[in-house]
C-alpha positions as a Python dict, from the first residue, in 0.01 Angstrom:
ca = {
    (1, 'M'): (0, 0, 0),
    (2, 'K'): (-11, 249, -279),
    (3, 'L'): (297, 435, -400),
    (4, 'L'): (361, 714, -625),
    (5, 'V'): (521, 632, -956),
    (6, 'Y'): (838, 844, -1042),
    (7, 'N'): (1114, 876, -1304),
    (8, 'T'): (1425, 1092, -1372),
    (9, 'N'): (1544, 1296, -1652),
    (10, 'T'): (1893, 1449, -1696),
    (11, 'F'): (1990, 1728, -1957),
    (12, 'T'): (2325, 1901, -2017),
    (13, 'Y'): (2341, 2268, -2023),
    (14, 'S'): (2655, 2495, -2143),
    (15, 'N'): (2495, 2837, -2127),
    (16, 'G'): (2288, 3030, -1878),
    (17, 'I'): (1912, 2944, -1878),
    (18, 'N'): (1584, 2912, -1694),
    (19, 'A'): (1588, 2516, -1766),
    (20, 'P'): (1229, 2375, -1787),
    (21, 'L'): (1092, 2235, -1473),
    (22, 'D'): (843, 1912, -1476),
    (23, 'P'): (518, 2009, -1326),
    (24, 'Y'): (539, 1735, -1096),
    (25, 'C'): (908, 1773, -999),
    (26, 'N'): (1005, 1616, -648),
    (27, 'G'): (1362, 1655, -647),
    (28, 'I'): (1676, 1826, -841),
    (29, 'V'): (2039, 1755, -853),
    (30, 'V'): (2256, 1997, -1016),
    (31, 'E'): (2621, 1903, -1107),
    (32, 'N'): (2905, 2140, -1205),
    (33, 'L'): (3103, 1913, -1447),
    (34, 'G'): (3292, 2211, -1609),
    (35, 'T'): (3582, 2443, -1510),
    (36, 'S'): (3367, 2764, -1444),
    (37, 'V'): (3163, 2841, -1143),
    (38, 'L'): (2808, 2730, -1196),
    (39, 'V'): (2563, 2945, -1023),
    (40, 'F'): (2234, 2789, -937),
    (41, 'Q'): (1951, 2991, -768),
    (42, 'G'): (2217, 3256, -662),
    (43, 'D'): (2425, 2977, -499),
    (44, 'P'): (2791, 2922, -655),
    (45, 'I'): (2871, 2557, -718),
    (46, 'Q'): (3233, 2499, -766),
    (47, 'P'): (3367, 2271, -1025),
    (48, 'G'): (3347, 1916, -948),
    (49, 'N'): (3066, 1997, -695),
    (50, 'S'): (2681, 1957, -695),
    (51, 'K'): (2371, 2065, -496),
    (52, 'T'): (2059, 1848, -432),
    (53, 'I'): (1728, 1980, -350),
    (54, 'G'): (1538, 1673, -230),
    (55, 'G'): (1165, 1637, -187),
    (56, 'N'): (960, 1418, 83),
    (57, 'L'): (693, 1175, -40),
    (58, 'G'): (428, 1364, -197),
    (59, 'E'): (603, 1710, -208),
    (60, 'I'): (613, 1905, -542),
    (61, 'Y'): (905, 2159, -610),
    (62, 'I'): (744, 2468, -758),
    (63, 'G'): (1045, 2690, -775),
    (64, 'R'): (1273, 2790, -1095),
    (65, 'I'): (1578, 2621, -1228),
    (66, 'D'): (1789, 2930, -1316),
    (67, 'I'): (2172, 2865, -1387),
    (68, 'L'): (2459, 3084, -1511),
    (69, 'F'): (2824, 3051, -1535),
    (70, 'T'): (3102, 3270, -1416),
    (71, 'N'): (3455, 3255, -1456),
    (72, 'P'): (3646, 3446, -1170),
    (73, 'S'): (3992, 3298, -1231),
    (74, 'L'): (3965, 3408, -1601),
    (75, 'L'): (4071, 3077, -1737),
    (76, 'P'): (4182, 3103, -2096),
    (77, 'T'): (3920, 2845, -2216),
    (78, 'P'): (3658, 2798, -1925),
    (79, 'V'): (3423, 2484, -1993),
    (80, 'N'): (3081, 2549, -1909),
    (81, 'N'): (2896, 2211, -1829),
    (82, 'A'): (2621, 2158, -1599),
    (83, 'F'): (2400, 1835, -1558),
    (84, 'I'): (2060, 1899, -1411),
    (85, 'T'): (1864, 1585, -1298),
    (86, 'Q'): (1505, 1593, -1209),
    (87, 'K'): (1297, 1337, -1009),
    (88, 'Y'): (937, 1375, -1106),
    (89, 'Y'): (604, 1187, -1044),
    (90, 'M'): (448, 1029, -1341),
    (91, 'S'): (92, 1136, -1464),
    (92, 'D'): (-131, 991, -1701),
    (93, 'A'): (-278, 1165, -2014),
    (94, 'K'): (-544, 1338, -1798),
    (95, 'G'): (-261, 1482, -1567),
    (96, 'K'): (-374, 1257, -1283),
    (97, 'L'): (-59, 1111, -1076),
    (98, 'M'): (12, 745, -1144),
    (99, 'L'): (18, 499, -835),
    (100, 'V'): (123, 137, -813),
    (101, 'D'): (-52, -100, -561),
    (102, 'T'): (195, -308, -383),
    (103, 'E'): (-45, -569, -292),
    (104, 'E'): (-163, -629, -646),
    (105, 'P'): (153, -508, -868),
    (106, 'R'): (-15, -305, -1146),
    (107, 'I'): (-15, 76, -1208),
    (108, 'I'): (-364, 228, -1092),
    (109, 'R'): (-505, 579, -1111),
}
């Protein structure tokens, strides 16, 4: 059996941004670890909550990762803090997805 090889990366953001998207992104988790409301793709995420966009085997997410922060309660010192984790398929230098053969454990292309 051949399986796709994947990895993850996590970045922290404190300002609104169109975060960079890995070209082979398969899933995203957006966590609001601040006190402001985090808005991801127009969907508000309350402090302490998260949103997941999971992909099935072989799927690639081609959307955007747009975030911004709002402070509807007018806290005196809002804290903007978002963690964005991407799961992505790994590729070689030529851009081909990496596979591993479970019968003969080694990375193949």
